[in-house]
C-alpha positions as CSV (number, residue, x, y, z in Angstrom):
1,X,103.0,181.1,26.7
2,X,106.6,181.1,27.9
3,X,105.5,182.4,31.3
4,X,103.0,179.5,31.7
5,X,105.8,177.0,30.9
6,X,108.0,178.5,33.5
7,X,105.2,178.5,36.1
8,X,104.4,174.9,35.2
9,X,108.0,173.9,35.5
10,X,108.4,175.5,38.9
11,X,105.1,174.0,40.1
12,X,106.3,170.6,38.9
13,X,109.6,171.0,40.7
14,X,107.9,172.0,43.9
15,X,105.6,169.0,43.7
16,X,108.6,166.7,43.2
17,X,110.4,168.3,46.1
18,X,107.4,167.9,48.4
19,X,107.0,164.2,47.3
20,X,110.7,163.6,47.8
21,X,110.6,165.1,51.3
22,X,107.5,163.0,52.1
23,X,109.3,159.9,50.8
24,X,112.3,160.7,53.0
25,X,110.1,161.3,56.1
26,X,107.7,158.4,55.5
27,X,109.9,155.7,57.1
28,X,110.1,157.8,60.3
29,X,106.4,158.5,60.3
30,X,105.6,154.8,59.9
31,X,108.0,153.9,62.7
32,X,106.3,156.4,65.0
33,X,102.9,155.1,64.0
34,X,104.0,151.5,64.6
35,X,105.5,152.4,68.0
36,X,102.3,154.2,69.0
37,X,100.2,151.2,67.9
38,X,102.5,148.8,69.8
39,X,102.3,151.0,72.9
40,X,98.5,150.9,72.8
41,X,98.6,147.1,72.4
42,X,100.9,146.7,75.4
43,X,98.8,149.0,77.5
44,X,95.6,147.2,76.6
45,X,97.4,143.9,77.1
46,X,98.5,144.8,80.6
47,X,94.8,145.4,81.5
48,X,93.8,142.1,80.0
49,X,96.6,140.3,81.8
50,X,95.5,141.8,85.2
51,X,91.9,140.7,84.5
52,X,92.5,137.2,83.0
53,X,96.0,135.9,83.7
54,X,97.4,137.4,87.0
55,X,95.4,135.0,89.2
56,X,97.4,132.1,87.9
57,X,100.7,133.6,86.6
58,X,101.1,136.5,89.1
59,X,100.7,140.2,88.8
60,X,104.1,140.7,87.2
61,X,104.0,137.3,85.4
62,X,106.7,135.7,87.6
63,X,104.2,133.3,89.3
64,X,105.0,134.6,92.8
65,X,102.3,137.1,93.7
66,X,99.0,135.6,92.8
67,X,95.6,136.9,94.1
68,X,92.1,135.6,93.5
69,X,89.2,137.8,92.2
70,X,88.3,138.8,95.7
71,X,91.8,140.2,96.3
72,X,93.0,137.4,98.6
73,X,96.5,136.1,98.2
74,X,96.7,132.6,96.8
75,X,99.3,130.2,95.5
76,X,100.2,130.5,91.8
77,X,99.3,127.5,89.7
78,X,100.6,128.9,86.3
79,X,104.1,128.9,84.9
80,X,106.2,132.1,85.1
81,X,105.8,134.1,81.9
82,X,108.2,137.0,82.7
83,X,110.9,134.4,82.4
84,X,114.1,134.0,80.4
85,X,113.5,130.4,79.4
86,X,110.3,131.5,77.7
87,X,111.3,134.9,76.2
88,X,115.0,134.8,75.5
89,X,116.6,133.4,72.4
90,X,115.2,132.9,68.9
91,X,114.3,129.4,69.9
92,X,113.8,129.7,73.7
93,X,114.1,126.6,75.9
94,X,110.3,126.4,76.4
95,X,109.7,126.6,72.6
96,X,112.3,123.9,72.1
97,X,110.7,121.6,74.7
98,X,107.4,121.9,72.8
99,X,109.2,121.2,69.5
100,X,107.9,124.6,68.2
101,X,109.6,125.7,65.0
102,X,107.6,128.8,64.3
103,X,108.0,132.3,65.7
104,X,107.9,133.2,69.4
105,X,105.0,135.5,68.8
106,X,103.0,132.7,67.3
107,X,104.0,130.3,70.1
108,X,102.8,132.7,72.8
109,X,99.6,133.7,71.0
110,X,98.7,130.1,70.1
111,X,99.2,129.0,73.7
112,X,96.9,131.8,74.9
113,X,94.3,131.0,72.2
114,X,94.1,127.2,72.5
115,X,95.4,126.7,76.1
116,X,97.3,123.6,77.2
117,X,95.0,120.5,77.0
118,X,95.3,118.4,80.2
119,X,96.5,121.3,82.3
120,X,94.9,124.2,84.2
121,X,95.6,126.5,81.3
122,X,92.2,127.1,79.6
123,X,91.4,128.1,76.0
124,X,91.0,131.9,75.7
125,X,90.1,132.5,72.0
126,X,86.5,132.8,71.0
127,X,87.4,130.5,68.2
128,X,87.8,127.7,70.8
129,X,85.1,128.7,73.1
130,X,87.0,131.3,75.1
131,X,86.2,134.9,75.8
132,X,89.0,136.8,74.0
133,X,88.8,138.2,70.4
134,X,91.6,138.1,68.0
135,X,92.8,141.6,68.6
136,X,92.8,140.9,72.4
137,X,95.0,137.9,71.9
138,X,97.4,140.2,69.9
139,X,97.4,142.7,72.8
140,X,98.2,140.0,75.4
141,X,100.9,138.6,73.3
142,X,102.5,142.0,72.8
143,X,102.4,142.7,76.6
144,X,104.1,139.3,77.4
145,X,106.8,139.8,74.7
146,X,107.5,143.3,76.0
147,X,108.9,141.8,79.2
148,X,111.7,140.2,77.1
149,X,113.0,143.6,75.9
150,X,114.6,144.2,79.3
151,X,114.9,140.7,80.5
152,X,116.9,139.6,77.4
153,X,118.8,142.8,76.9
154,X,122.0,140.9,77.4
155,X,122.6,137.7,75.4
156,X,121.6,134.7,77.6
157,X,123.2,131.4,76.8
158,X,121.4,128.4,78.2
159,X,124.2,125.9,78.9
160,X,124.2,122.5,80.5
161,X,124.7,122.9,84.2
162,X,126.7,120.5,86.2
163,X,124.7,119.1,89.1
164,X,125.9,116.8,91.8
165,X,125.3,113.1,91.0
166,X,123.8,112.5,94.5
167,X,121.1,114.5,96.2
168,X,123.1,114.2,99.5
169,X,125.7,116.6,98.0
170,X,123.1,119.4,97.9
171,X,122.9,121.9,100.8
172,X,120.5,121.2,103.7
173,X,117.0,121.8,102.4
174,X,114.2,123.9,104.0
175,X,110.8,122.3,103.5
176,X,108.9,125.6,104.1
177,X,110.9,127.3,101.3
178,X,110.3,124.3,99.1
179,X,106.5,124.6,99.7
180,X,106.8,128.2,98.4
181,X,109.0,127.0,95.5
182,X,106.4,124.4,94.5
183,X,104.0,127.2,93.7
184,X,106.6,129.6,92.4
185,X,108.0,127.2,89.9
186,X,104.5,126.3,88.5
187,X,104.5,122.7,89.8
188,X,100.8,123.0,90.8
189,X,99.9,123.8,87.2
190,X,100.6,120.1,86.2
191,X,100.5,118.2,89.5
192,X,97.8,120.1,91.3
193,X,97.9,120.9,95.0
194,X,99.4,118.1,97.1
195,X,96.8,118.3,99.8
196,X,93.8,118.4,97.4
197,X,93.8,115.4,95.1
198,X,90.1,116.0,94.2
199,X,91.2,119.3,92.6
200,X,93.9,117.7,90.6
201,X,91.6,116.2,87.9
202,X,93.1,118.6,85.2
203,X,96.7,117.8,86.1
204,X,98.7,116.4,83.3
205,X,101.3,115.2,85.8
206,X,100.9,112.6,88.6
207,X,99.5,113.7,91.9
208,X,102.3,114.2,94.5
209,X,100.4,114.1,97.7
210,X,102.2,110.9,98.8
211,X,105.3,111.2,96.8
212,X,107.6,110.7,99.8
213,X,106.1,107.1,100.0
214,X,105.7,106.1,96.4
215,X,109.1,107.6,95.3
216,X,110.9,105.1,97.4
217,X,109.2,102.3,95.4
218,X,109.6,103.6,91.9
219,X,113.2,102.4,91.1
220,X,114.6,99.4,93.0
221,X,117.6,100.4,95.1
222,X,117.0,104.2,94.7
223,X,116.0,106.3,97.7
224,X,113.0,108.5,97.5
225,X,115.2,111.7,97.7
226,X,117.3,110.5,94.8
227,X,114.3,109.6,92.7
228,X,112.7,113.0,93.3
229,X,116.0,114.8,92.6
230,X,116.7,113.0,89.3
231,X,113.0,113.4,88.2
232,X,113.3,117.2,88.4
233,X,116.6,117.3,86.6
234,X,115.7,114.8,83.9
235,X,111.9,114.4,83.6
236,X,112.1,111.8,80.8
237,X,114.4,109.5,82.8
238,X,111.4,108.3,84.8
239,X,107.8,108.6,83.4
240,X,105.2,107.0,85.5
241,X,102.4,105.1,83.9
242,X,99.3,106.7,85.4
243,X,98.3,110.4,85.6
244,X,94.9,111.8,86.6
245,X,93.8,111.9,83.0
246,X,94.9,108.4,82.2
247,X,98.2,107.1,81.0
248,X,101.0,109.7,81.4
249,X,102.2,111.3,78.2
250,X,105.6,110.4,76.8
251,X,107.9,112.3,76.4
252,X,107.2,114.0,79.7
253,X,105.4,117.4,79.4
254,X,107.4,118.7,82.4
255,X,109.6,121.6,81.9
256,X,113.1,120.7,80.9
257,X,114.8,123.9,82.0
258,X,114.8,123.4,85.7
259,X,118.6,122.6,85.7
260,X,119.1,126.1,84.4
261,X,116.4,127.8,86.5
262,X,116.9,126.3,90.0
263,X,119.8,126.9,92.3
264,X,121.2,124.0,94.4
265,X,119.5,125.5,97.4
266,X,116.2,125.7,95.7
267,X,116.5,122.1,94.6
268,X,117.4,121.0,98.1
269,X,114.3,122.9,99.4
270,X,112.0,121.2,96.9
271,X,113.4,117.7,97.8
272,X,112.9,118.5,101.5
273,X,109.3,119.6,100.9
274,X,108.4,116.6,98.8
275,X,109.7,114.4,101.6
276,X,107.0,115.8,103.9
277,X,104.3,114.7,101.4
278,X,103.3,111.3,102.9
279,X,99.6,111.4,102.1
280,X,98.6,111.7,105.8
């Protein structure tokens, strides 16, 4: 009887030791499992991004290297996603612009799922008539957020940038570079292509094909260049009445982070490019 008690006691102690070791190791095991799951999500999300998103947002998500489904190079019409103003900060500038108070994960996932009404961004969730299932939305979201791990490794502070009061204090602009910048900065996603007004019916912003002419008439006493310059820096300062979908939305849906994103040279190039758009 005494032997059985001793054996039972030893067995009990061994079980407790094993359970104790398992409890100690469980957090590490869960972390490894979670990391492996996230790795698979990012890998699958990368494939989905190439198939569904790269045509508008670029292969690397920077809206610079877009190709169509036949492999031909084309202008990017989507906003950059591999981009600090979207990914950096608990409340990134793009989230703040949309008055989003939830998590960044939910912001990106909801944008993919429901799209952006009035823009070229379609709905992707099957819940709203799209083609992607819930787990695929999670995978795409994980892939996009993964860019932020390196992009936001250092704390980025979005501070107000001092810009010259007058456009004439900018460097000399290059219209050809501004043409490329129009696509790179995602302007076409809201304003459409300047030389194709018939393709601008989904644009939430006004068509810009003749902006060099109409900008000079928007604010009495203000030159077209100055109007364009100030409209990029402060979109809510001038909101025109009519957009392709009807009355333009107030406050403006245009990105508010251009003062932090553009250099003075890039701004000058955009102004120079817009001044070539006479509608001819």
